[in-house]
N, C-alpha and C positions, 0 to 999 in steps of 0.2 A: 504493500497501502504505500499509497505515496503523502507522507507524513507533513505538512506545514516546520520547516525550520525555523521558527519562533524566537524574537530577539530575546521577549521577555515571559514565563512561563504564563501557561492557557489550561483549560479548562479540555480534557481529551478529547469532545466531539470534535469545540476544534478545532484541534489540529486535525484531528482522524475525514474532519468534511472533506472532501475534492470533488472533479467532478470529471465522470467518467465517461467514454466516449462507450467502452466497449463493460457487456453487464453480462452475467452468468441465462443461461438459458431457464431458468428452474423461479417456480413462480415467488411473487409475497402472498404470507398466505392472505387472508380476509382480516384477519381479526390483528395483523401489525400493521395493516393498513388501517386501521379504522386509532392502530392507536399515534401513529403516525395523525391524522388529523386534528385527536384527540389533543397532540400539542398542539394543533394549530391553530383550537380553537379557540386556546386562552395565554394568546398575547393581549398584550396592552390594547387597547386601544383610545380615541376621542370618542368622549360622552360613553362609552361602555359597546360604540352604534357596531361595535364587530364588522365593519362590510366589508367580508372576505367571501368570495362562494368556491370551490371548487368541482367542478368534473373530473372524472378521473375512467379509462380501464385499464381491465386488465389484457395481454396479449392474447386468450383464449378468448377474448372478446369482443368478432375480429369486426364486425360491421361498426362497431361504434372506435374499435382501436383502427381502426380506418383509415375513418372521417379526418380520428389524432393525426394525425399522420399527413393524409394529403394537404391542414393546412399549415403543417411545417416547410418552410425555405429549402428547396434544393441543396442547401450544406444540409437539413441537423436531419436529413430523411434517411440517409445511408448508412446510419447506425441504431439511430432513433428507435426506427421501424423491427427494433428487436429488443430497447428494453422492455419489461414483464413489467411496466403500467407504466401509459405518459398520463397529466393531469395536467388543466386548466385549469389555470388560480387568475379567478375573475375579483374584480372591483365593480360596489353596488358606489356608485359619486351623488350617489345623492339620501337625503335621509327625508322619513316619509313623509313629511311635509313639505318635501320638495325643493331642499332649500341646495345647494351642493354642499358634498363633501370633503371640503380641502385638504381634510384628512389622509382620505383613505387609502390614494396610495402608498400612501405610508404605508396604514395598517394593514394594507399587504404583502408590505415588504416584513414587519414582524412578525406572522403568522409567517409564512416563508421562515422566516427566521429559525420559530421556535419547531416546522418541519421536517427542516432537513436537521436540527440536530440530533431531534430524536431517535428521524430516521439512522444519525452516521453513529448514535448509541444503540444499535438495535441490529448495527451488520448490517445495515444496507447504505447508496450511492447514489446523489440525484444528481442533473445532466440540465440547468436552469435557463431556456432557451426564448430569448425576443425574438428571432428571426423565426416570425409564421407570420401568415399573410392574416391583417388584420378582416380585412373584408370577407374575408368565406370566412375566415370563422363566425363573424355573428351571422352569416344569413347559413353556415352549416348546424350551428347550433342553437337559430332562435333563440338571439339574445336582445333584448328590450334595450333602447338608449341607457337605458340603469346601472349598463355590466358592465363592464368597463375588459376588453379582458386583454392580460400581463404580462403575464407568461405560462411556458408548457413548462411542464417537467420530469424528466426522465429516469427513472424509478425502479431502483430493483439490486442486487449483489454481484459486486465489480465479477470483470472477465478479465481474460487474454488481454492484453495488448494484440496481441498474435492476430485476430479474428478479425482488426481493422484492417481497412486496407487506403492506402494516402489517398490524402494528408496527413488522414484522422487518425490514426499511424504514430506518428509523427509529433503529433500534441503530445496522443495521449502517454508517450514516455519523454517529454522535453519536462523539466525540476519544475516545480514550483518553485516562482516567484509570487511578492508583492515590493512595492516605491518604500521603503523606507520613514519608517514615520517623521524625521522632519524634515518629508513635504507631503504630509496628509495636519497635520497634525501642531499646531499655533497657539503659544501663550495666549498674545492679548488679540494679533491682526496678523490676517494676511501680511506676506511678503508687498509691496513694488512691483 
């Protein structure tokens, strides 16, 4: 596994979390998937609105699973079609009174963070994909205007990198890296 080479100690599930493209073929048990969604449901949210919504399909649910694959851009389809589970994360963008919820995307991000850390603790891995056709996703899943597609997530147990073709194989084997804290964290103000 590709554990994060952190500069400071962090929780083990953060260190172990990474985004593979190669997934093992065995399925994710329904109760395991429900545990992952339970973790997502307990994320913090503005005014306790809980604006996250999820649509998912197991690989065995061929019709719905294929609809999800078809919504992905060509750069994600070759490897994502082998994931045991595909998830579409959505944001409910308005409160029930019709006013916009400016924190909806932030809150869905928090829920997705809980989801992926719980998945990691259970030995699963997920790969978030912003590369999808929004209009097609809206049409295929008959989404109302108040539900914004945010991201697709391929979820499962990590598989052998060698099952991937290029350019995905090289990306899978590349070392993990992050910008140093000095480039993203500032004490009083951003540099000019």
